[in-house]
ZAMARGU-4260 file (C-alpha; in steps of 0.2 Angstrom, whole numbers, plus 5000, padded with zeros to 4 digits):
<rodrens>
0) 5172/4794/4899 | 5177/4788/4916 | 5164/4797/4926 | 5154/4781/4930 | 5169/4770/4934
5) 5168/4763/4952 | 5181/4752/4961 | 5179/4742/4977 | 5197/4742/4982 | 5207/4757/4988
10) 5215/4766/4973 | 5233/4763/4980 | 5229/4744/4978 | 5224/4745/4960 | 5233/4759/4953
15) 5245/4748/4943 | 5230/4741/4934 | 5228/4758/4925 | 5245/4757/4918 | 5242/4749/4901
20) 5261/4746/4898 | 5263/4737/4915 | 5267/4719/4912 | 5252/4712/4922 | 5240/4723/4912
25) 5248/4722/4895 | 5246/4703/4894 | 5227/4705/4893 | 5229/4716/4877 | 5242/4705/4868
30) 5229/4701/4854 | 5215/4714/4855 | 5203/4718/4869 | 5188/4729/4870 | 5189/4744/4882
35) 5175/4756/4882 | 5171/4762/4865 | 5188/4756/4858 | 5198/4741/4854 | 5216/4740/4861
40) 5231/4730/4856 | 5247/4731/4865 | 5262/4721/4859 | 5280/4719/4864 | 5292/4722/4849
45) 5310/4727/4846 | 5308/4745/4839 | 5323/4755/4833 | 5327/4768/4819 | 5341/4757/4813
50) 5332/4740/4812 | 5313/4745/4811 | 5301/4735/4820 | 5304/4716/4824 | 5292/4703/4831
55) 5302/4689/4839 | 5290/4676/4830 | 5287/4684/4813 | 5303/4694/4810 | 5303/4711/4803
60) 5286/4719/4801 | 5291/4737/4798 | 5283/4739/4781 | 5264/4743/4779 | 5254/4746/4764
65) 5238/4755/4760 | 5228/4755/4744 | 5220/4771/4738 | 5214/4780/4722 | 5232/4782/4716
70) 5236/4764/4719 | 5247/4756/4733 | 5257/4767/4745 | 5271/4760/4756 | 5277/4766/4773
75) 5287/4760/4788 | 5282/4759/4806 | 5296/4771/4813 | 5298/4774/4832 | 5286/4787/4839
80) 5279/4790/4822 | 5260/4791/4825 | 5251/4783/4810 | 5232/4783/4806 | 5223/4772/4794
85) 5206/4779/4790 | 5190/4769/4789 | 5187/4760/4772 | 5206/4760/4767 | 5213/4743/4762
90) 5229/4740/4772 | 5241/4726/4777 | 5258/4724/4786 | 5271/4713/4778 | 5274/4696/4786
95) 5261/4701/4799 | 5244/4696/4791 | 5242/4689/4774 | 5227/4699/4767 | 5221/4717/4765
100) 5211/4722/4780 | 5196/4734/4777 | 5185/4740/4791 | 5173/4754/4795 | 5183/4762/4809
105) 5199/4772/4810 | 5215/4763/4816 | 5229/4772/4826 | 5246/4765/4828 | 5261/4771/4838
110) 5278/4761/4840 | 5286/4766/4857 | 5304/4761/4858 | 5313/4756/4874 | 5329/4765/4880
115) 5340/4752/4872 | 5338/4743/4855 | 5342/4727/4865 | 5326/4728/4875 | 5308/4727/4868
120) 5297/4742/4866 | 5279/4743/4865 | 5267/4744/4849 | 5250/4751/4853 | 5235/4749/4841
125) 5219/4758/4844 | 5203/4757/4834 | 5185/4761/4836 | 5173/4747/4842 | 5162/4742/4827
130) 5143/4744/4830 | 5127/4740/4821 | 5130/4735/4803 | 5148/4740/4803 | 5160/4727/4796
135) 5177/4721/4793 | 5183/4713/4777 | 5197/4701/4772 | 5202/4705/4754 | 5215/4699/4742
140) 5221/4709/4726 | 5232/4703/4713 | 5250/4707/4717 | 5254/4710/4699 | 5239/4720/4692
145) 5229/4725/4708 | 5213/4716/4702 | 5201/4711/4717 | 5202/4692/4719 | 5191/4689/4734
150) 5183/4699/4748 | 5176/4691/4764 | 5165/4702/4774 | 5160/4700/4793 | 5147/4711/4802
155) 5158/4713/4817 | 5146/4726/4824 | 5135/4711/4827 | 5148/4697/4830 | 5161/4706/4840
160) 5180/4701/4841 | 5175/4683/4842 | 5167/4684/4825 | 5182/4694/4818 | 5194/4680/4822
165) 5182/4666/4816 | 5179/4676/4800 | 5198/4678/4797 | 5201/4660/4798 | 5186/4656/4787
170) 5192/4669/4774 | 5210/4662/4773 | 5204/4644/4772 | 5192/4648/4758 | 5205/4659/4748
175) 5219/4646/4750 | 5208/4631/4746 | 5201/4638/4730 | 5215/4639/4717 | 5204/4649/4705
180) 5203/4663/4718 | 5222/4665/4718 | 5223/4664/4699 | 5220/4682/4692 | 5207/4682/4679
185) 5215/4698/4671 | 5234/4695/4670 | 5234/4676/4674 | 5246/4678/4688 | 5245/4665/4702
190) 5245/4674/4719 | 5253/4667/4735 | 5242/4660/4749 | 5235/4670/4763 | 5238/4668/4781
195) 5231/4673/4798 | 5238/4686/4810 | 5242/4672/4823 | 5257/4663/4817 | 5253/4648/4827
200) 5239/4644/4815 | 5250/4643/4799 | 5250/4628/4788 | 5266/4624/4779 | 5259/4634/4764
205) 5254/4648/4775 | 5271/4649/4783 | 5279/4650/4766 | 5268/4664/4761 | 5271/4674/4777
210) 5290/4674/4772 | 5285/4680/4754 | 5273/4694/4758
</rodrens>
């Protein structure tokens, strides 16, 4: 994998750049960044067995959900607990992003706590880089009966990460601005608004929805 990598500077000068958890390097992966055949996300979080995983801006984001043949399953992001979401599985993290994410690549997550609960640990996310006709979807299901309400598909194999973030915003806007999409045709439940991963993009309605789910 690294056989063809060449550097101009002496290894002693750049060795810290190979430490992904070094603060100088980590800041480049605070959202997502392509590295070789994968996409990496490295975030600072408070991670502990007692309090779960907490984001300073979003609050507790310990609970994650996956939708499978037997319905919705729930788990928690526990310290040093390696978790894998397989390709094609609708999944979401409470208070972190307000839609069900579906993609054509496996995703791997591992919360790494610090030595003290008062210090931030690291949350590592790794997924394959979409290629060709592979896609990402932003979907919403009725929170009461599970009916699919809306599914917005992006060919990220063609658009890359820039297309992903643009598609996320477009999907959330379309869903939120169309009340009939949030109104379940099967059980008549009115579902909450969606919201993007980046909290800075929240409208007042989206901020309220983030607190709800």
